[in-house]
N, C-alpha and C positions, 0 to 999 in steps of 0.2 A: 840596578837590582840584581843581586845574585842570590839564588836559593837552592838549596838541596835539602829537602824535608824541613830544615829551619829557614826561617825568612830573615834574611838581612838586606834592608833596602837602600838603595840611594835614589829614591824617587822624589820628584817634588811633592807628591801626594799619593796617599794610596786610594785606589779606585776599585771598585767591584762592580759586577754586572747587574747586582741588585741596586746600585745607586744610580745607574744610568736611566735616563728619564726617555725611553724611547718615544713617548708621545711628543717631545720637542722635536725629535729627529724622525720624521715619518719616513724618510728615504733610506734610513738604516735598516737592513733587513733582520728585524728582531730573532727570529728563530734560528737563522743561520749563526749569529753572532753567538746566541746561547749555546748551540751545539758545539761550537769551537771549545767551550769550557771543559768538554770531557776529554779533550787531549786525544781524540783519535787521529786528528791530522799530524799529530808528533808522532804517534806510533806508526803512521803510514809514511812519515818521513816527507810529506808534503809541504811545499812552500805556502806562506799565505801573505798576502799584501793587502792593507786596509787604506783606502785612499777616498778623498773627498775634499770639499772645500773646507777652508779654515773654519773651525768653530763647529763642525758637525760631530765631534766625538772619537776622531780616531785614536787619539792619544788614551782616552779614557778607556776606550775598548781594548786597546793594547796592553796596557797596564793591568786591567782586570782580566784578561786572557792569560798573562804573565803570573798573576797571582793564583788564579786557578790551577795553572800547571805546576806552580811550586806545591800546592796543597796535595796534587797528585803524585808528588816526589820527583819531578823532573828537575834536572839543573837547569836553571832559567837565567839568561844574561839580558838586562835590559840596559841600551845605551841610546845615545842620540847619534845621528849620522856624522855629525861635527866631532862628537867625542871618539867615535870608532875611528875615523880618518886620522885625528890627531894622534890617537893612541898607536896606530899602525906606521904612522909617519916617524913617530918618536922611537919605535921599535926598529924601523929600518935603519935610522939615523944611529943608534945604539948598537945595531949589529945583533939583535935579540928578536927579529922579525919572525924567524921560523919557530923560536919558543913561544912567542905571543900568538901565532896562529894555532899551534897545538893547544895552547891553553884555551882559546876560544873554541876549538873543535871539541872539547871535552863537554861542552854544554849541549844539551838536548834540544834547547830552544833559546835562540837568540832574537830579542825584540830589538828593532832599530826604528827609533822615532825621528822624524824629520826636523821636529823643533829642536 
């Protein structure tokens, strides 16, 4: 997913925090997740790591936080860890790694999913 005011996605699906069923995942800290949608952690340049057992909603929350950031006007990049690694290795092989890293560095928020 890349967006900057206008939304252009390459996501498997669009997810919002409104559609996340916190009752099915009682260990997910609802208020903390909802607070992330205000973008304060981006403005403060803080890193964020979402982790949990498979099927507990990390990807859903990650996508939803990314969409919220887009609506706030943040340049947002969503990728998988494997996709990022492949792109970086390809750029290194092509001799364009510096340019690729500069392009990535222009995003305010980079979301990396393990799936």
